[in-house]
N, C-alpha and C positions, 0 to 999 in steps of 0.2 A: 339201495340196500342190495347186497349180494344175494344170489339165488342159493340154494343147498348145494347145487353142483359146483358153485363156483369156490375156488380156493383163494382166500385173500391174506395178503402178508404184507406188513408194514416194514419197510426198509429204509436205507438212507440215514444221514446224521439228522438227529432232532425229529425222527419220522417224517421226513419231507416228502417221501415217496410212498406210493401203494401199488403193490403188485397184485394184479387180478388175473388168474390163470397164466401166469408167468409173463403178463404185459405190464410194464412200469408206468404209473402215471404220478404226475406230481400234484400234491395237495393244493387247493385253492388258497388256503391260508398261508402257504409257503410262497406262493406266486406273489401275493399282495404284500405280505409283511415278513416273511420268513428268511429271505435271502440275505446276504452280508450287507452290513450298514444300511439297512432299509428302516430301522426303528431308531434312528438317530434324531430326527426331527419331529417337531411338533405339528408342522403343516405340511411338509415334504416327506417323501414324494406324493405327487397327486395322482400319477397313473403308475402302473407297475412297471419296474425297470428290471424285470426278472432277465429278460432275454438280452440285456445290454451288457457290454464287456466292461469290466472294471475301468479299464483305461479310458474308454470314451466317457463313462460316468464321471470319473475324476475331472477330465479335461472340462466337461460340460458345467459341472458345479463350480469349478474354479472361474470359467468364464462368467456365470451367473452371479457369483460372489463380487467379482470386480464390477459387473454392471450395476448390481444393486448398491455397491458403495458409490457409484456415481449418482444413483438415484436418490440415496438418502442425502448426499451432499446438496442436491438441487431442492429437496424439500425443506431441508435444513436453512437453505437461503431464505426460502419464503417465511418459515418459522422465525428467522431473525429479523426479517423485515417487520413482522408483526411486534417483536420485542423493541425494535427501534422506534416504531410508531407509539408504543406504549410508555417507553422511557424517556421519550421526547417532549412529554407534556411540560408546559411552562407555566409560571406565575408571574404576574407584573410587579415589579419593585419601582418605587418612586424615589427619586433622588433630587436634591436641590440643584438647581442650575443657575447661570448667570441672569437668566430672565425671571424676574420676580414672580409673575403670573403663569409661567409655563415651565412646570417641574420636568425634570428629565425621566423618561420612562424607559425601563429595559426589562427584558424577558429572561428569566433565569429557570434552569430546570428543577423540576420538583423532585426527581430521583437524585439521591447521592450517588456519586460515582461508584464508591465502595460498595454500596448496597446493591446497585444496578450489575456491577461486575460479578458479585458472588451469588446472585439469586438469578434473575432472568437470564442475564448474559452468559453465566456459567451453565445454567440448564441448556441454552441454545447451542453451545458448543460441545457439551457432553451428553446430550439427550440420547444419542445412539447407545453409548456405553451403559448409561443409567437404565435405560428401558430394555436393554438386552438382558441385564441382570434380574430386572423385576419380572419380565416375562418368562424366563427361565425358571424361576423359582416357582411361579404360579402355573406354568404348564407342566412342571414335574411334580405335580400334586403336593406343593409346598415342601419339597425336600431339595435340598442343596446339590448343585452340580458344579462343573469346574469352570465353564466356558465364560459366564458372567464375571465371577470374582476375577478370574485370570485376566480377562479383557481390561477390567478397572485397574488392576496393578500394572498390567502391560502398557496400557496408555499412559499411565502416569510416568513409568520409566522412559517411555519415548519422548513424551512432553518435556521432562525436566532435562534429560541427558542430550537427545538428539536436537531438539528445537533449540535449546540454550546453546549447544555448540554451533548450530548453523547461524544465529543471531551474533554470537561472539565474533565469528569469522566474516561475516558478510558486511561489516562497517567499512567503508572506504579507507584507504590508507591516510593516517593524519588526523582521523576523526575519532570521537569516541561518543558514547552514550551512558549516562548515569540514571539509575533509577530515582525519580523525583519525590516520590511519597515513600521514604524509606521506612517509615513507621507501619504503614499498611503492609507493606512487603515483609517485614519481620514478623508481624502477626500471622499472616497467611503461611510464611515459612515454617514458624514454630508450630502451627496447626497441622501443616502437612506431614511433619514428623510425628507429631502427637497422633494423629489420625491412625497412621500404619504401626505405631507402638502399641496403641489401644487394640488393633486387630490381634497383634501377637498375645496381649494380655488375654483377650477374649478366647482365643484358640488353645492357647497352651498353659494358663496359670488359673485363672478363676473358675472355668468349667471346661476343661480340656475336650476338644472336639465336639461341643456343645454350645449353643447360642441361647440363653435363657431371655426371658421377655425383658428384664431389667437392663440387660446388657444391650440389647437391641434398641431400647428407649434411650439409653445414653448415648448410643452411637448416632441416633437420629438428632437428638437435642443438641449434640456438638454443633450442628449446622447453625442454628439460629445464635448459639452463643459465638460462633467465628463471625457471623454478620454483624453482631453487636459490637464486638471488640474492634473490628476493622472500622466500623462507622465512629467509634469513639476516637480511634487513632487518626481517623481523617479529620474529625473536628478538633484534634489536638487538645482533648479533654485531660490527658495526663502526660507526664514525661517532660522532657526538655523543650521549651519553646524553639519554634523554627527561628532560622536566622532572619527571615522575612515575615513580615506579620500576613499569616494567612487566614485570619479570622473573617477578613472581609471577602477574601476569595471564596472561602467555603460558603458564606451566606450568600454571596451573589454569583455562585456557580462558576462559570468560564467566562465572566464578563470581560476582564481586562488582563488579569495577572497569567491566565492560563495559556495565552496566546503571546509569545514574546515578539511576533511580528509587528505588534501594534507599537509604534515608537512614537516619537515626538509628532510626526505627521501620520494620521491615520485615513485609511481609505474605507474599509468595511469593518467597523467595530463589531467584535463578537461575531464575525462572519455573516452579518446581516446587511441587505442591500438598502441603501438610503440614497437620496438624490445628491446631497452634497458630496458624499463619498465617491459615487459613480462619476461626478464631474471632474473631481480631482484625479481620478484614475484614468479617465480618458485623455485628459490634458498631458498625462505622463506618457501614456500610449502612444500618443499622436506624435511624440519626439522621434519615433522610429517610423522612417517614411514608407510608403508603399500600403500601409494597413487600411483596410475598409472599416466601416462601422461593425459589420459582421465580426471582423476579426477582433476588434477591440471588445465586442460583447462576449465572445468565446474566452478571451483572456480574463476579463472581468469575472465570468462565472467561474473560472479556473481559480482566480484569486478568492472568490467567495467560498469555494468548496475547500480549499487547502487551508483557508485561514481559520476554519472552523476546528474545534477540538473533535478528534475521531475516537471511538471507542474500538477495542480489539474486535468487537462483533462486525464493525465497518470493514476492517481489514480482512476478516474471514469471509464475508460476503464477496468481496472484491476477488479474493483468491479463487473461490468456488467459480465465480463468472469468467475469470480467466482460463481455468481449467476446462470449462464446459461451452465456452463460445457464446456467453451471454453478455448482457448489456454491462458495460464497464462503469465502475463506481468513481473512476478517476478520470481527469480530462483527458480527452484524445485530441492532441494537437497536430496540425500539419507540420511538414518539415519546416516550412517558413516560420511558423508561429513558435515552433520550438526553438529557432535561432533567437527570436526576439525574447522568448521566455528565458532562454540562457543568459543573455546580455543583461536582462533586466535583473537577474537573480545573482550576479556577482558580488553583491554587497555581503560581506562576511557574516552580518549580523541577521540576514534574511535567509531563510531555507526555503520560503516559497516566493511567489512572484513579487510581491511586495514593492516597496519604494526603490526608485532610481536614487542612489545616494547624492546627498547634497554635496556639491564640491568644496572642499575645505583645503585651499592651497596652503593655509600656514600650518595646518597638521598633517596634511598627507601629501605624498608625492603622487601626481596625476599622469597616468600612463595611457597613451593612445596612439593610434596611427596619424600620420602626417596628413592623409587624405583618406576619404572614405571608399575610393576606387582607383583603379589604374588599368592600363592596357599595354600589352607587350606583344611583340611579334612572336610567332612560333619557333623562329630560328635565332631567338636571342640567347639560347643557351641559360646562362646564369645572370641574374640582375639582383640589385639590392633594394630592398623597402625599409624606409625609415621609421622607427618607434620613437616617439618623443615624450620626454619626461618634462613636466611642468610643476608649478606649485613648489613644495618643499624639495629642496636638492641636497641636504646635509646629511641624509641618511643612505643606508644601502638597501636596495629593494629589488625584488625578484618577481618576475611573472611568467607565465608559460605562454608559449606561442605554438599554435598548431593549425593545420590545414583542413578545411572541410571541403568534400565534394560538392560540385554544382552540376553543370552539364559536362564540365572537364572532370575526369576521374583520376585518382592518384595511381602511380605507375603505368599509367598509359599517356596521360597528358602532362603530368608533372611529378616531380618528386615529393613525396610526403615530408611535412615538418613536424616534430613534436619535441620542442626544446625549451629550457628555461633561460631566460634572458635576465641576466643581473645588472643593474645600474649602481656602479659605486658612488660614494659621495662626490657631488659636483658635476657627475655625468648627466647631460640632458639630451642625448640621442644615442641610439643604438640602430646599426645596420644589420637585417638579416638577409641572408642570401637564399633566393628562390631560384630554383632550376625548372626550366620549361622543357619537355621532351618534344624533339621534332621528329614525327614519324613519316615525313615526306608523302603524306596523303592529304588530299583536300579535306578540309572539314569547315563547316561553318563556325563563326566566331562562338567560343566556349568561355565559360567562366568557373573559377572556384573561389574560395574564401580563404583568408587568413583571419584567425580569431586570438585575441589576446584574454586570458583568463587569469584570476588570482590562483596561487597554490593552495593545496589542500590544508598544509600545515598552518596552524592557527598563528603561530609565531610569526611566520613569513607573511602573514596578511597584514600584520600591524603597520601602519604608517604608510599605506600605499592603496589606492584605489584606481579603478578605471575611468577614464575620459569618456566622451560620448562617442568616439570613433573607435570602438573596440572590435568591430568587425570590417574587414576590408575585402572589397570585391576585386579580383584580378581578372581581366579579361584577355584572352589569347586572340590575337588578330595579325593581320599582314599589312603593316603600314610603317613607314618611316619618316614621315612628315611631322615638323612641329605642331602643324594644326591651327585651327582657329578656335577662338573662345567666343562665346555668347550665352545668353540667358536660355533656359529651356523653354519658357513660354513669354509671351508679351504681358501677361498680367496675372497676378497671384491674388486671390482673396483669402483673407485670415479673419479669424475672430478676434475680438477685442480682448478676450480672456485667454488667448493663447499662450501668452508668456513671452515667447521668442518667435518671431517668423524667420523659417529657413528657406533661404533663396538659392536654389542650386545654380551653379554656373558650370557649363559643360565645355569640355575641348573636342572638338571633332576633326575629322578628316587627317588625323596624325597625333602621334603622342611621343615624339622623339625629343629628348633634351628637356632642360629645365626652361620655364618660361613664367613670366608675371604679367599681371594686368591689374590696372588700378580701379577702384570703384568710388563712387560717392553718392549720397543721397540727395534729393532736390525736394524741398518742401513744396506741396500743392495745398490742398484743402486740409490736409493732415500736416500739423506743425511739429518740428523736432523739439523734443524737450516737454510738449505737452501731450502729444498723442503717441510718439514713439521716440527712441533715442538715437538719431541720426549722426552722420559724420562720412568719414572717408577711410579707406584702407586699401591694402595691397593682397592680392590672392597670389600665392606660390603654387604653381603645378611643377612638381618634380618629375624626372624622367618617368615616362610611362603613365603618369597620373591623368586621369581624364574627367574627374568631376571634384569640385570644391564648393563649400556652402558659404553664403553671406548670412551671418546672424544679426538680425535687427531686433532689440527688445521692444516689445509693445506695451505701452502704458494703459492699464484696465482703470479707468477713473470711475467705474461703476454708476455713470450718469447716462440717460437716455439721449442719444444723439444721432444725427444722420451719419449715413455711410461717409467715410473720408478716405482720401489716398495720397501717396507720395510715390516718387519716382527713384529708381536707382540706376545710374548710369556707369557702364564699363568705358575705360579709355586707357590709352597709352600702353598698349601691350609691348613686351620686350621678348627677346631670344628667338626672334624670327616669326613668331605667332602673329596672327591677323584678327581683327575683329570680325565676327560673323555677322549675320543678318539682324540678329535680335540683340543690339548692345544696349538698349534700354528697355526696362520693364516697370509697369505700375503695380503697386501693391495696394489694395483696397482693404481698409479696416472696417468690417461690419460691426454693428452692435449685436447683442446676443438675444434680441427679442425672438427670432426664430429658432434660437438654439433650444428652447423648451420643447418645440416639436422633435427636433432630432434627439433630445434627451429622453424624451417619453418613448420614443421607438427602441431607443438603446435599453430602456429599463424593461420594456417588453421582452426584447431578444435576450436580455441577461437572465430574466426570470425563467425563460423558456429553457436556456441552456442549464441553469441550475437544476430546474425541475427534472430535465432529462437524466441528471447525476444522482438522483433520490435513490436510497437504498430499497425502499418500499413502494408499493403501487397503490393508487388510491382507487382505481376502478378495475372492473373486470376488464374492459377493452383495452386498457394498456398493459395489463398482465398477459393476456392472451397474445396481444401484438408483440411483445418481447419474447414470447415462448415460440412464436411462428418464425421470427426472423433471427438470422445469426448477427451476432453482437448488438442485439436489441433493435435492429434497423439501421444502425450506423454502418452501412455496407462500406463506405469510403475508408474507414479505419479497419476494418476487419482484415484478419491475416489468414493464410491458407490453414494454420492450425485451428483458429477459430471456425472455420468451415467444417473441418473434419470432426471437432468435438461436438459442434452443433448437430451434426448428422447423427453421431453415436448417441447422444442424449436427447434427440427430438422426441421420442415417446415419452420419456419421462416428464420432459417440459410441457408436453400437451396435457398428460395426465393431471399434473400438479397445478397447471394454470386454472383448473376448475375449482382449486381451493378458495374460499372467499378472501378477497384481497385485504391487507391490513386497514385500508381507508374506511372499513365497514366495522361500527361499533367500537371505534377506538382501538382497533388491532386485536381485540380479545377473541373475537369469533375465529380469526384466522389463527391466532395462538392454540386454541384447543383443537381445531381441525387439523392443522399442521402436527399437533403433538401425537394425534391418533394416527396420522398416517405414517409418522416416523415409527411409531411403536409397531405398526403392522409390517413395515419394511424391515424393521429391525428383527422381528420374529423369523422373518424369511431368511435374513442374513445369518441368525444363529443356527437355522436348519442347513443352510448351505455350507456354512463353515464346519458344522460338527460332521456332516456326512462326508465332506471333502477330506477332512482331517482322517476319518475313519478309512476312507478309501486308499489313501497313500501312507497309512500307517502312522499318523500323528495322533498323539493324545489331545484331548480337549485343551488342556493347560498349555501345551505348547503351541496349538493353533491359535489359542486367545492372545499369547503374548507376542506372536509374529504377524500372521496374515490379518486378524481382525483388528488388533491394536494399531497396525500401519495404515489399514484402510480407512479407519475412522479418524486418524491423527494427521494424515497428509495435508487436508485443507488448512489445519491450524499451523503447520509447518510453513507454508507458503504465505500465510497471512502474517506470522509472526517476522519471517524474513523481510517482508514489505515495511512492516511497522517499524522494524529495527533501522533500515535504511532512510525512511522518510520522516520518522518522528524527530524530535530534538532530545527526547527522553527514551529510557528504556523500560518504561511501565508497560505500555502495550504490547511489547516484544516478549519480555521473560517475566515482568513483574506479575502478571496474571496467571502464570504457570501454576505456582504453588497454590493459589486459591483455587483454581480449578481442579488440582489434584485432591485437595480436602474435600471439596464439595462432592467428587466422585465417590469417595468412601462414605460420607455421611448419607448421602440420597441414594448411590447406586448400591450400596451394601446395606446401610441403616432401614431403609424403607422396605426393600424385600425381606430382610431378616426379621423385621418388626411383625410384617404380616404373617410371614411363616411361623415364627415363635408363637404368636397369639392363636393361631389356627391349630398348631400342634397341640399347645397347652389345653384349648378346648376339647381336643381329641383324647387327651389323656397320653400324649407321646411328648418325646423331646425332639427338639430340632436339630439334628445330626449334622454337623459340618466337618468333614474330614480335614485334619490339620496339616497332614503330611506335606503335599506339594504347596498348598496356598501358604501355610506358615514359613516355608523355606523362602517361597517367593517374596514374600513380605518382608521377611527378615533381611534377607540380601539387599533388597531394594531400599529400605529403611537405612541401611548402613551406608550404602552408596549415595542415597539422597543426603545425607548429612555431610558428605564429602564435597558433593558437587555445590550445595548451598553455601559451605565453608570457602570453596573455591571463588564463586562469585563474590562474596565479601571481601576475600583477599584481593580480589582484583580492584575492588571499589577502593580500599585503602592503601595499597602498596603502589609505589611509584613506578617500579619495573613493569607493571602492567598498564601504566597510564592512569591509575586512579579512577577507573570506570569499569563497569560490569561487562560492557560490550566494547569491542574495537580496541583502540589504544596502540600501544607497542606491537608493531606488526608480527615479529617473530613470536612473542609471547601471546598473541591472541590466536595464532594457529596451534602453538603448544596447548593453550587452554581447551580449544575445540577439541584437538585429538584426544586429551584425557577425558573429556566428557563423553564423547563417542566410545572411547575404551570403556568407561562405566557402563554403557548400554549393552556392548558386545559381552561383558563379564556377566552381567544381569542375564542375558538371553541364553548364554551357553550352560551357566551354572543352574539356572531353573530347568533347561531342557535335561541336562545330565541327570539332575535329581529325579525328573518325571520318569526317567526310564531306569531309575534304580542304581546309577553309577556310584552314588555316595552312600549306598545303604551298607551299614556296618557288617552285615552278614556275608557279603560279597568279597 
């Protein structure tokens, strides 16, 4: 309190300063809450920023906003792991089987796909936007502000326009994706338009700039109505019946019809590991030489994961972990296994690992290399490799031939090849020219690979398939002798159930010119026609080829017997070649008694690999371990970017690893704790965004549709792109966008508006919602939304687009994507201009 002799004056704007005896003092209240942009947040600032420059404050708030976006993505990852645990609950269904006393038992999901997508999964992907709107209303004493509603509409615009554009353009050339469950999509699309039309009616017609209790109730109740109608559409309760009978599919979940990989021959039905399926799969994998049991287990786990039906949530979790250097949800294969994966995947009907196609020579042309490997001198310059056509020869077929680096690298050791080879009717052989670069420097022997693959165009894949030698190894060496031929080993051990014994014959000490060598089988304890299909033949090594295989079919009589053997002999080489030391080898056929032990180990390894790819954690230990280690501990497959992002997000990962894992209480404890953490982090994001916008001169409505909408929607963008490329249908890519946009309105605005309307009603006040910028934003989005959905439907039904929502005609898919991105730019620019009064009639 000033003394009688002191002169006290209040000066400065808003009374920020007090002058005592001509000495100016800043008032304490101004230091803490009176300076510019200090009152924008609910929780921030924690300390006084009075002495900070506005430029530094804006930069720090922007960095904090971006960092919190990463944090909310990580906790949303855990949140969706809980949702996956909850929605993965199954029940047993008993079906009749060939065995009278043993019914077939399958497990199907309890949750309907449509219900799960529109309830828990929509909440999982949209929780930040929804909670931001709820927290903003409650924190503002139940009065409306701009940031929450703006983020809801801005995210909807980004999701529909930008994500759809990315998905349309991301599909590889010659491929397309259609929405499978069109009825559910149409229901959610109609509701996504109705939701925003209803907002316009509330704000401008029934009670302008006021939300009454009944209007908020209707908004909120549209959510269960949407879920009900989508469920009825999924169950086909009304409308035109589907072309295929889906009633069983819906009753049995994704048992068979949802996964088109399951053909005449099944490995892992419904993505579940069983003994017979694993045996069949291992037999097929073993056709590719050089693979260990561990390799086979990794490939089996990959097949299991990729043959399962995945939700949009699965792809979103994968996108977040790719962005933050976390444990991947998709198989991480070494370079060698990727080559096997690719070779096994060439069947046009199989988008995942699947079955190696059965050779059908009367239906298809079979294309492969003449040999699996060859060797050439470094100074050879150019040489020719033979590509052989067998089977059907009366049609024209095309394949792609390309080179793949090994220890030899393109443009340094050889000239790369990527070209299409066409066989005309009657043509059975094509020669492709390969050029080796001679750099006049000593180098050890190096190798690279030639690979044959089918073309992307579906029409070009008809009537043609790859043979067993679709990858050829080319070794660069220094030798010009015809060489000698011999077996690799003196003996080979094969299982009775192997199908075919592959016995390699190698050419050593030279690879110059074409040579031949004859072979024949010799009965011992194993008898031709009873235990194996023997005979004789001629192996042809063309110029530079160094390895050929003798294939001996093994007869599996399924009866217990002792080990048996037969021999194979090489004789009569031609072309100047000689026989090597090992010109005779023994092939021992063992029974499969010990195969059970091998299979048990394979089952354990495969289950371990599958468990490592789970979305959720069962225990605190595994959750904390994943948080501490880059790429979830898979250091071998971690990239440099994984390390960078793991370092940047390490703090969030450690904090959120303390959230109860989904394995506790069926995922519900994790669900609610994660939801609370998302709510707290969302409140901080709201404060950061509002203060940053204030400091740089952006209005809350503009900040909401730009920075906040983009930050919360980026994980969905990467998730949708991945789903578009990897899935056979477009439902998980764009089919769920309309449903998510509807849920955002019904929950993100319906819930907070209902609470605020009731509270203000009790207080005797009205819940005032300014219609200006919000109604303009909703109106322009609704118009563009109708145009965008119309464009997607036109793409489905018009041949010029390829009759598919995604992909199709290459020029038109880019035109479609550009139009959708233009829609988003129009929305952002027009909404921003209106916020700053450029469209006011008075100006």
